C-alpha positions in Angstrom: 90.7 120.0 87.1 88.7 117.8 89.5 85.1 116.6 89.4 84.2 115.0 92.7 80.9 113.1 92.9 79.6 110.6 95.4 80.2 107.1 94.1 77.1 104.9 93.4 76.6 101.6 91.7 74.0 102.9 89.2 75.7 105.9 87.6 79.1 104.3 87.9 78.3 100.7 87.2 80.8 100.4 84.4 83.5 102.4 86.1 87.1 101.1 86.0 90.3 102.3 87.5 93.8 101.9 85.9 96.1 100.9 88.8 99.4 100.7 87.1 101.9 103.4 88.2 103.2 105.9 85.6 104.0 109.6 85.2 101.0 110.1 83.0 98.8 109.4 86.0 100.6 111.9 88.2 102.9 109.5 90.0 106.1 111.5 89.2 105.9 113.5 92.4 108.9 114.3 94.7 106.9 113.8 97.9 103.6 112.4 99.1 101.5 112.8 102.3 101.8 110.1 104.8 100.4 109.4 108.3 101.7 108.0 111.6 99.4 105.0 111.2 101.5 103.8 108.3 105.0 104.9 109.6 106.0 101.3 110.2 105.6 100.4 106.6 106.7 103.8 105.1 109.9 104.1 107.1 111.3 100.9 105.5 111.3 102.5 102.1 111.1 106.3 102.3 112.5 109.2 104.4 109.7 110.8 106.5 109.7 114.6 107.1 107.2 117.1 108.4 106.1 120.2 106.5 104.4 123.2 108.1 101.6 125.2 106.5 102.7 128.8 106.6 99.2 130.2 106.9 97.8 127.8 109.7 101.0 126.6 111.3 99.7 123.0 111.0 102.2 120.2 110.3 101.7 117.3 107.9 103.9 114.2 107.4 105.5 113.6 104.0 107.4 110.8 102.4 110.3 112.0 100.3 110.5 110.4 96.8 112.9 112.6 94.9 114.9 115.8 95.0 113.4 117.9 92.2 110.1 118.7 90.6 108.4 115.8 88.7 110.9 113.3 90.1 109.9 110.1 91.8 113.0 108.0 92.1 110.9 104.9 92.8 109.2 105.2 89.4 110.3 104.2 86.0 108.8 102.9 82.8 108.1 99.6 84.4 106.2 101.0 87.4 106.7 102.0 91.1 109.5 99.9 92.7 108.9 99.6 96.4 107.5 97.1 98.8 104.9 99.5 100.2 102.9 102.3 98.5 101.6 105.1 100.7 97.8 105.1 101.2 97.3 108.4 99.3 98.8 106.7 96.3 96.8 103.5 96.6 93.5 105.3 96.9 93.7 106.5 93.3 90.9 108.7 92.3 88.8 108.1 95.4 88.4 110.2 98.5 86.2 110.5 101.6 83.3 112.9 101.5 80.5 113.4 103.9 76.7 113.1 103.6 74.6 114.0 106.7 77.9 114.0 108.6 78.6 110.4 107.6 81.7 109.4 105.6 81.0 108.2 102.1 83.2 107.5 99.1 83.6 110.1 96.4 85.4 109.7 93.1 87.1 112.3 90.9 85.7 111.6 87.4 88.4 113.8 85.8 91.2 111.7 87.3 93.4 110.3 84.4 93.1 106.8 86.0 89.3 106.7 85.3 88.3 104.4 82.5 85.5 102.3 81.2 87.6 99.9 79.1 90.6 98.9 81.2 91.7 98.6 84.7 90.0 97.3 87.9 86.2 97.1 88.0 84.7 99.2 90.8 81.5 97.3 91.0 80.5 93.7 90.3 78.0 93.0 87.4 75.2 92.6 90.0 76.0 95.9 91.6 78.0 94.9 94.6 81.4 96.3 95.5 84.3 94.7 93.8 87.3 93.4 95.8 89.2 96.3 94.5 86.7 98.8 95.9 86.6 97.0 99.2 90.4 97.5 99.4 90.1 101.1 98.5 87.5 101.6 101.2 89.9 100.1 103.8 92.7 102.4 102.6 90.4 105.5 102.8 89.4 104.5 106.4 93.1 104.3 107.2 93.7 107.8 105.8 90.7 109.2 107.7 92.0 107.7 110.9 95.6 108.8 110.1 94.5 112.4 109.7 93.1 112.4 113.3 96.2 110.7 114.7 98.5 113.2 112.9 96.7 116.1 114.5 97.0 114.6 117.9 100.7 113.6 117.4 101.7 117.0 116.3 99.9 118.6 119.2 101.9 116.3 121.6 105.2 117.0 119.7 104.6 120.7 119.7 103.8 120.8 123.4 107.1 119.2 124.2 109.0 121.3 121.6 110.3 118.2 119.8 110.0 119.5 116.2 112.9 121.3 114.6 113.6 122.5 111.0 116.2 120.7 109.0 117.9 121.7 105.8 118.7 118.8 103.5 121.5 119.6 101.1 122.4 117.1 98.4 125.4 117.9 96.2 126.3 115.6 93.3 128.9 117.9 91.7 129.6 121.7 91.6 126.9 122.2 89.1 124.2 120.0 90.6 123.0 120.7 94.1 119.6 120.3 95.7 118.6 122.3 98.8 115.4 120.9 100.2 113.8 123.7 102.3 110.8 123.8 104.6 111.4 120.3 106.1 111.1 119.4 109.8 112.0 116.4 111.9 111.8 115.2 115.5 114.9 116.5 117.4 116.8 113.5 118.7 118.6 115.6 121.2 115.3 117.0 122.7 113.7 113.6 122.6 116.6 112.1 124.5 116.4 114.9 127.1 112.7 114.3 128.0 111.9 113.3 131.5 110.3 110.0 132.4 106.8 111.4 132.7 106.9 113.0 129.3 108.3 109.8 127.7 105.6 107.7 129.4 102.9 110.1 128.2 104.1 109.9 124.6 104.4 106.1 124.8 100.9 105.7 126.2 99.5 107.8 123.3 101.5 105.7 120.8 103.5 108.7 119.6 106.9 107.7 121.0 107.1 104.9 118.5 106.1 107.4 115.8 109.0 109.7 116.8 111.5 106.8 116.7 110.2 105.6 113.3 110.4 109.1 111.8 114.0 109.5 113.0 114.9 106.0 111.7 113.4 106.7 108.3 116.0 109.5 107.7 118.5 106.7 106.9 116.6 106.4 103.6 117.9 109.7 102.4 121.2 107.9 101.6 119.1 105.3 99.7 117.5 108.1 97.6 120.9 109.6 96.9 122.1 106.2 95.7 119.0 105.9 93.5 119.7 109.3 92.1 123.2 108.3 91.2 122.0 105.2 89.4 119.4 107.3 87.5 122.1 109.8 86.4 124.3 106.9 85.2 121.5 105.5 83.2 120.8 108.9 81.7 124.4 109.3 80.9 124.5 105.9 79.2 121.4 106.9 77.2 123.0 110.2 76.2 120.4 112.2 78.1 123.0 113.9 80.3 125.5 116.2 78.8 
């Protein structure tokens, strides 16, 4: 359930947000949406793939966090272990809404992070924005801009036929294999075959770097596999695995 309302410093003067990362707050997800505007940070930690909406044909960028449902390999009882958290995670229960065609901050009052007794204060006692809310506002602006950049980037990639499906198969033993379907990536072969004019056009738009960063991020799949192995060893030591 969600209950989105426009944020204001009167009705929500005592609102607080729990910012620690835990499964109880929905952080145990195997992937999360990301945007080209944060590829430089995301690619250092997570593999970046594209997913296509079957109904609309539109693509979105996703950072892969795990191989199965309710699995985030960066998350444990102590929190989320990474040098960078994607913007859609940092934003917490907040999102951008519109009033008279102007962007405003909305909050989901049914989000499990919402509190009145613990966490970061949203407003100062005098009614001004807290430093936390100012940071969230910056993150939301980044997400809003990232959506527009994503749309333009995918239009450019599609026009040049650069996107191709990829099947990720991870096999730990004969009984445990994960086939990740519905993922896409930039084709290295097709990117390398582009003529100078096409490459220059992509570069001017800022999308050539995005293509290279997305391809480079795929090296993190091995990192995820290693993290999965360590998780399985811990489970075996704890007697969870049979």
